[in-house]
N, C-alpha and C positions, 0 to 999 in steps of 0.2 A: 907521392900524392895519389891516393887511390882514385881510380876513375869513378865518376858519378854513375850510379846505377839508375836506370830508368824505373819510374814507379810501376809497381805490379799492375797489370791490367785487371780491371774488375771482371770477375767471373760472370758470364752471361749464359744462363741456361736456355737452350733452344726450346722454344715453345712449339710443341707439336699438336696441342689440343686446339680446338676451334676457339674463337674469341669468347663465345658465350660460356663454354665449359671452363675456360681459363679464368674468366671473371668470377664465376660462381664456385671455382675450386672443385670441380667435379671431374671424374674420370671420363675421358672422351674415347669413343670407339673409332674416331677419325673418319667416319663416313660423312657423306655430304647429301643431305643433312644428317647429323649424328642422331643417335637414339634419344639423347637428352633433349635436344631441340625439338624433335618430333613430339615427345611427350608433353612439352610445354607450349606447343603450337607456335614455335619460334623458328620455323624453317627458313624464313627470309633472313633472319639475323645470323644464321649459321655461316661462318666464314673462317678462313685460315690466314695467318700472318705471312708476310713475305719471307720471314726468317725460317720458315719450315725447311727441313733438310732437303738437299737437292737429290737428284736421282743417283748421282755418283756417290754421295755420302751414304745414302740409304743402302746402295748396293755393297759398299765397303763394310757397313755395319750389319749387313744381313737383313736389312729391313724389307718389308714386303714391297714389291714393285708397284702394287696398286696405289700406294700412297702418292706416287708421282701424279697419277690421274687426279687424285683428290686435290693436290696443290694446284694443278693446272686448271681444273674446273672452277676452283674457288677464285683464282685470280681472274679468270675470264668473266665470271659472273659479277665480281666486284668492279671490274673495269668496264663492264657493259654500260653502266649508267652514264659514264663520262666519255666513253670511246666515241660515241656518235657526235658528241659536242666538240671534241678536240679538233677534228678536221674542219668543222665549220668555223671555229674561232682561230684556227691557224696555229694551235699549240702543238708542241712536240710531246710525245708521251714517253720519252726516254730521258734518263739522267735526272738530275735535281731540278726539274722544270716546275712551272706553275701547276701543271697537271699532277705532278707528284705530290705537291703540297695539298692540292684539292682532295687527292685520294686519302691522305691522312686525316684531313678535316672531316671527310665523309665517314671514315671509319669511326672517328670519335663521336660524330653525330648519331651514327647508327647505334652505338653503345648506349648513349644517353637516351635516345629515343626508345630503345628497348626497356630501359629502366622506367621511363615515364609510362610506357605501355603496360608494364607490370602493375604500376600503381593505379593506372586507370582501370585495369581489369578488376583489381581488388575493390576499388571504390564502386564500380558498377555492380559487383556481387553484393556488397553491403546495401546499396540502394535498392536492388531487387528484393533483398530480404526485408527491408523496411516497408516496401510497397506491399509485399505479400502479407506481412503482419498487419498493416493498416487495412488492407483489403478484407482479411478475415474478420477483423474487429468490426468493420462496418456491416459485413454480411450478418453477423450475429444480432444486429439491431432490427432486422426484418421480422415482422410478425411470424408466428408459426404458419406452416403451410396451409392448414385448413382455414385460418382466418384470412390469410393473404388471398386465397382463391375467392372467398366471399367478397372481400373488398374490391378485387378486380372485377367481379361480376357487377357490383354496384356502380363502379366507374363506367363501364361500357353501357349499362342500362340507363344511367341518369346524366352522364356528363360528356362522354366522348362525342355524341352526335352534335354537340354545339359547334365543333370545328372539324370533326372527323379526321383528325391528324394521325390517329393510330388505326391500323388495320387489325380488326379483332382476330381474324384467322391467323395472320402472321404473328401477332402477339402471343397467342396461345401456343403456337408451335415453338416459339422461342422460350416460353415459360416451361413447356415440357422438356425441352432440351436442357434448360438450366437446372431444373430440379433433378434430372437424371445424371448430372455430373458426379463423378466419384469425389469423395472428400479430399483425396490427395491432390486433385487438380487445383484446389483453392490455394495451395501453397505455392503454385507457380502461375499466377494469373496472366503473366505476360506470354505464356505459351498457349493460352486459350484463343479461339477465334475472336476477331475484333468485335463482332456483333454480340457474341455471348459474354465477352469480357465486361462490357459496359451495360449489359442488359439489367443487372440489379439496380443501376442508377435510375433507369427508366421505371423499374418496378417500384422503387421508393417514391417517385413522383406520383404514380398511379394510386398507390395505397394512401399517400398523404391527401390527395385530392378527394378520394372517397371518404376519408375520415371527416372532412369538412361538412359533408352532407349526411353523414351517418345518423345524427339525431333526428333527421327529418324523413328518413326512409321508413315506410310503413310496414313493409313485409320482412323486416329483419329484427331479430331480438337483440337489442343493443347491449343487453347484459352479457352476451357471448363475447363481447370485446372489452369488458371492464378490466380483464387481466393485463391488457396492454398498458394501462396507466400504472406507472411505478412510483408515483409520488402523490401525496395528499393534495387535494385541491387542483389537480391537473385537469385541464379541460381538453376536449377533443381537438380544439384548434392548437393548443400547446403541443400535443402529441403529433399532430399533422405537421406543424412547422419543424419540429425536431427531425422527423423522418425525411422531410423534404431537404433539409440541410444536409443530412447524411448522404442523400443521393448526389447533391452537388459536390460534397467532399470526395465521393468516389470518382466523379469525373475528373477532378483535379489531380488524381493520382497518376494519370496517363497523359503523355504529351500529345501534340496535335499531328504527329507524323502518320498516325493510322486512325483517323477519325471514322467513326461508324455511323450508320443511319440511326442507330439507337441513341447515339450521342445527341443528334439534332432533335430527336423526339423527346428525349429527357429534358433538354433545355427549353423546348417550347412548352411542354407540360408544366415545367417550373414557372415559366412566364405567366401562363394562365393561372397557376396556383397563387402566385404573388399578387396578381390582379384581384383574385377573389378575396384576399385578406387585406386589400386596400393599400398594398405597397406598390404604388404605380411606378415610382422612379426605378425601383429594383426590377420590376417587370420589363421596363424599357431596356435596361442594360442586358438582362438575360436574353431578351429577344434579339438584341444585336449579336450576342455570341452565337445564338442558333443560326442566324443568317450567315455569319462568317464561316461557320463549320459546314453549312449546306453548300456554300460556294467552294469550300475546300474539297468537297465531294464532287464538284462539277455540276451541281444541279442548275446552275445559272446558264448553262449552254448545252444545246443539243449535241454539239460535237464531242462533249465529254460524257455522254451516256455510256453506261457499262456495256460490255460485249458478252455474248453467251460463252459459257465455258467450253462448249464444243458445238458441233454442227447438228446434233440430234434435235428432233422436233421438240422433245421435252425441255431441253435447255433453252431453245429459242423462245418457246412460249413463256417459260418462267422468267426469262430476261425481259420480255415485253411487259409483263406485269410489274417487274421491279422498276422499269422506267416509268410506268404509269403511277406507281406509288411515289417515286421521286418528284414527278411533275406536279402531282397534287400537293405534296408537302410544300414545294416552292411557291405554288399559287397561294396557299394559306399564309405563308410567311410574307409574301408581297402584299396581301390584303391587310394583314396586321401592321406591316411596316407603314403603309400609307395612312391607315386609320390613326395609328398612334402619332404619326407626324402631324396630321391635321388637328388632332385633339390636343396634343401637348405643345404645338407650335415648334416642333423640332424638324430638322431636315430628314428626309427619307434616307435610309441606309442602303437601299438597293439602287443601283445605277440603272435608270430607265433609258439612258441614252442609246445603248446598242439594242435595246428591246429585251423582253422577257423570253424565256424558252417556250417551246410549243406547249399549249395547254393540255391538261389531262383530258382523257375521254370519259364521257359520262357512263361509267361502268363500275360495278362493285367487284372488288377482288374476291374471287372464289376460294374455298378452302384448298382445292387441288389445282394449283396454278400451272402444273406441268402438263395437264391434259385439256385445259379449257382455253380457247383462243380469246383474244381481246376484241370484243365487239361492243360498239356503243348501243345503248338501249334505244328502243323505239319509243319516241315521246307520246305516241298515240296508244300503243298497246301496253307498254311497260310502265310500272309505277316509278315515280320520281325517286331519286336517291339523294343523299346528302351532297354528293358531288354536283348535282343539278343546282343546288343553292350556291355552292362555291363558284361555279362557272358564272352564275349571274352576278354575284358580288364582284367577280373579277372585271366584268364589264363596267360596273359602277366605279371600281377602283381606278380604272384607266381614265375615266372622266374626272375623277378627283385629282389625278395627277395634273391634268390641264388646269384645274382650279388652283392648285398649288403654284404652278408656274405663273398664273395671272397675279397672284398675291405678291409676287416678287416686285411688282411695280408700285406697291404701296397703296394707301387709301385714295390716291388721286391718279388712277391710270390715265394714259393718254387718250384712250377711247373706251367710253363706257359701253359701247355697243358689244364689246367682247363679253361683258357680263351678261347682257341680254341673250346673246347667242348661246352661251353655256347654260343659261337658265332654260331656254327652250329645249336644248338637248337633254337636260335632266328630265323634263316632262315627257319628252318623246321616249326616253328609256323606260320611264315608269309605265307608259302606255303599252310598251312592247313586252313587258315581263310575262312569264308563263302564267297560265290561268290559275294554277294551284297555288301560286305565290301572291295573288291579289288579295288585298284585305277586304275589298268590297266585291260582292258577286264572285266569290272564289269557287274554283272547281274542287268540290269536296269528295269526289268519288274515291280518292285514295286515303281519306282520313279514317282508316280502320286499323285496328291492332296496334302494334308497336310504332307504326309509321305515324299515327295520329299525333303523337307527342311532338316529334321533331318538325312535322309539317306545320302544325299550328304555331309553334315557336318561330319557324322560319318566316311565316307571313309577317309577324310583328317585327322581327329583326330586319327584314328587307324594307319594310315601311319606314322604320326609324333610320335606316341607312340612307334611303332616299331623302328624307327630311334633313338629315345631317349634311348631305351634299349641298342642298339648297341653302342651308344656314351658313355653311362654310363659304359658299360663293358670295353671299350678300353681307355677311357680318362685318368685314373690314370697312364697309361703306355706309353703315347705318347712321353715322353721325355727320355724313357729308352728302347724302343722296336720299331724297324722299322715297323714290321708287324702291330702293333696296331696303329701306326701313320698313315700308309697308309689307313687303314680301317676308322679311325676317320675322316680323310680328306674327303673321299668320302661320308661318312654318312652326314657330315656337308653340303657339297655341295648339296646333295640330299634334305636335309631339307630346305635349302634356296630356292631351285627350287620349292619345294612344297609350301612354304610360298608365293612366288611370284605369283604362279598360283592361290592360294586362294585369295590373296589381290586384284587381278584384278577384280574379280567378287564379292567381299565381300561388303555387305551393311555397311554403316557407323556405325550402332549400334554394329557391331562386332569388331570395332577397339579397344575396351577395352579388348578383349580376351587376357588373360595372356599368353597362349601358343604361340600366334602370336608374342609376344615380346620375351619371354624366348628362344624359339627355335632359332630365328634369332640372338639374341645377343650372346648367348653362342656359336653358330656355327661360327659366324664371328670372335670372339676372338680366338677360337681354330684354325681356318683356318689361320688367320693372324700370330699367334704364330708359327705355323709349317713352314710357308713360310719365316718368318723372321729368324728363327733359322736354317732352313734347306732349303735355297733358291735354291739348285740344285736338290732337290727331287721333283718328280711328276710335272715336268715342263709342261707336256701336259695339266695339270689342272689349270695352272696359269691364263690363260685368262678367264676361267669360273669363277675363284675366284674373279678376278678384276671386272667382270661384276656384280656378285652377291653382291659385296661390294657396288657398286653404287646403285643397286636396294634397298638394305637394308637401306641405309641412306635416300634414297628418301621415303621409306615407313615410317620410323620413323619420318621424318619431317612432313609427311602428318598426321600421327596418334597422334602427340604430344598434340594436343588440347584435345584429349579424353583419352590419355594413358600417365599417369604421368611417368611411368617407361621409356617409349620411349623417353620422353623429357629429362630425367636425363641421359640417355645413349648416347645421340647425341654427346656430347662433347668428351666422351671416344672414340667413334667410329671414330671421325675425327682425333684424335691424333694417334690412331692405324692405320688409313688410311695413314697418313703422313709417318709413319715408314714402313708400308707395301710397299708404293711406292718406298721409298729409297732402301729397300731390293731388290725389283724386278729390279730396275735400276742398282744396283750394281751387281746383278747376271747376267744381260744381258751383262754387260761390262767386265766380267771376265770369265775365263774357270773354269769348275767345278774342285775343288781341290780333291786330293786323300786323303780320311780320313779313309781308312780302312773299308769302308762300304761294303755291299754285292755287288757282281759283277752282280746282277740281273739288266738287262736293263729295261728301261721304257716300252719296248714292251711286257715284261712279265706281266705287270700290266694291269688290265682291263681298256682299254682306253675309252675316251669319244667317242660317236658315230661319225663316219665320216660324217654322213648326217646332220651335223650342218650347220649353215649359212655359205655361201661361204666365208665370211670374216674371218672365223676361220680356213680355210685351211692352212694359213700361220700363225702359232701361234705368231711369233715374231712381225710381222707387225700388226696383229690384236690387240695384247696386247699393242703395242705402241699407236694405235688409241684409245683404251679404256683409256689408261693412260693419253693421252693428253686431252681426254674428261673430265677426272676427274679433272685435274689440271687447264685447261683453259676454261672448258665448262660453259655454263650459269647456273644460279641458277634455281633449280627445287623446290623451296620452296613452290610455290603455289600448293595447293592440286590438283586442276583440271588439271593444266599443268602436274603435276607429273603422275597422273593416265593416262592421255591421252598419255604421252610419253611412259609409260610402255606398254600400249595396242598396240601402233604402233611399238614399238621396236621389235627386234629379240629375240625370246625366246630360251633359251638353253634347250635341253632335259635333263631330270634328270640323275644324275650320280648314278646308282644303285649299292649299296654295296653287290653285289650278291656273290662274291667269295673273299676269302682271297688271297692276293698276294702270288705268289710262291716265296719262299725265299730259297736260297741254304745255307747249313751249319747252323750255329747257328745264333741267332739274333744278329745283330751288332748295334752299337750306332754311332751317327754322330753329335756330338756337334761341333760348329764352332771352338772351341779351340783344336780340335783333341782328346779330352778325351772321355771316355764313359759316362760321365755325372753322374756316381754313387756317386761322391763326392758332388753333389749339392743336398741339402735337400729341393728340391722344393715340395711344396704341390700340390695336384691335382687341376686343374683349375675349379673353381666354380665362373665364372664372375658375375652371377646374385646375388649370396650370397655376393660377395664383394661390389656390387652396393647397395644392400638393407641393409646389416648389417654392412659393413665395411666402409661406407661413402666414397666410391671410388669417387674421383673428379679429376679435372684438375688444374694444377698450371702453370702459365706462367713463363717467364724467371726470374721475380722478386719474384716468390713464391706466387703469388696472384691468387685466383680463378677468371677467367674472367667472366663477366656477359653474354657474348654471344660468339658463336663459328663460326661466319661467316654465310654466306648464301649458301645454296645448296652444291655442290661438290667442290666449289672453295677453294683451299688450300692457305692460307697465308704463305709466307716463314717464318714469325715470329713464326708460330706454330711448326716449326722444333725443337725449343728449349723448348717447353712445355713438361711437364712430368706429371706422375700420382701421386696423393697424397691421403691423407686420412689414415685410419687405416689399409690399406692392402698392402702398399708399403714397407713391411719389407724385410729383406735379404733372406727370404726363399720363396719368391713369384716370379711369372713370371713378375709381374708388375715392380719389381725392376730391373730385367734383361732388360726389355724394356726401362726403364729409362736410363740405362747405354749403351744401344745399340747405335752404331755409324755406319753410312752408310759405307759399304765396309769392315767391320770387318770380314765378312765371307770369 
């Protein structure tokens, strides 16, 4: 019996290459790291197996003794990651122990990790190529350089001074740097400086904004820009929207790890652009992105201010101006944030708890920021700057924040004295405003040259902002408190008078102004609601309210070609007008009922100036004339006719809400049903929000939205049966009350 032979041992070739070269089947020079791993940037993955020849074997085979060092260094480096943990955990590092198994697991993981790293590198390269291709595609959509420079000049001459969010000197420096870039650099946008990389996105927004007002600019030949339209029937607004969208698409190419100041500027300019074209909801969301990116840059805290690049005087001065720009930008963002929150009934995005950063200094950024120190202007000797207006609006915004906090208590706060305290503070702030910002008896010594445009606009803007603060303070309580109702009525009439004054001398390019729509629409709805529900209160202001109603509808009909919100609101205003007229007619034909209201006579309230037009000396007859003009008057749809009629017509002096009406005893309520109104869960009036977000519309007698609402001020008797529809006509809204209103119910 032949003895059993043992099975032959499987031949095992000794691996002398590093693990990476062995895996990739490449020749290895057995250095540490080897040449192949160096060329592939895989130095950390270069290692040698334990089965490499020993020193004795290498010597017997005539191998280089240097390979012994390679093996030793490889083993030491591989074991280094676990050696420090072994002693702490009590494991032995010799023999078939747990640590030995961990070494094998780690070596397998490193190989798999290297494979994943290779794939990640390839994916990253493909992604970078896609970004570069998309980047160059968007760049090609910018207008030619000559047209771009003209549009930029239009923007800074006609638009930037509204908010002064961009610094003209810095913008032109970046524009020069951008236009001087070599073409090859566009293929690698990720290698460009952060500010220059996203600068085209800002340039898109600036050019788009300028295109909106291009048809109304007098000193520019509009035919020079006709080549930008590439499709038949394309309007300037269509082109502007397309370019603005391209700017936002460019911002989305890059992540948020390296946000630039130009990113925040582009988003804010986009927010202003969308507000100009009546996309209020989108503007609110873009503003939120701008605020978040500004906070990512550390604008919300002084401790995160940038540091100078070196200790030279030039770098220190340049850094101070950079901090100045950042603080001014965050001030504007905070003003917009609070204003939008109050207008749209939304929470503010900026946390005011820890407080805002230090305010900017009233100084204009010079062209050469490396040689000019940051010094505040002398209010006596130096002309005011746009930052002067921003600083004053910041004071009012801080007060508006307190008003917002008071509104959290609802329409029935524990103590109405808080309302009166904030009211008096609003008046004190108005009295303390700089002389050049006053609407009455203003200091006009600086109204010369280019400054005249923005200073005159600033007076109107600040006046409306003051009125809005008072309206925002009292509006939640107008159905529950007589004192707030009286103040809100007078504030609204003052706002309407201010808007009429502005509109008569306003260029057509300003018809897109959001404030010109919002202030008038909200004021008209509040005034109408008060007179419809309380027709026997403030009768001396009835005629002024009727006239302002007529003027507002005329303005909206004139602006509707450029202001989409004004066009949407026309139908609502005409239905409100029909109910308003019915309420006034019913009040004229009946005696004021006793509803348990305050015994305060109308003489105790601040009356309209007796020096008005002589037709107003007899309120009833004058009101009848205005009423008949509304019902039977000719159409004022034509813009030229409307403007001419307003300029030739009699102007009412403003109704100034200087004093709170004197009320005896406690606040009384006066609902037409004789109750105090506390059982009605009415929400505060936010007409603009209802129009923008709630799809407020008009339904005729058959429940169908009509395509048109008639011409001018002529009232169709069929409109008396029309009602308000959309998602805002619920049981807890004023719109539902107006739907149920019948003439003479009061």
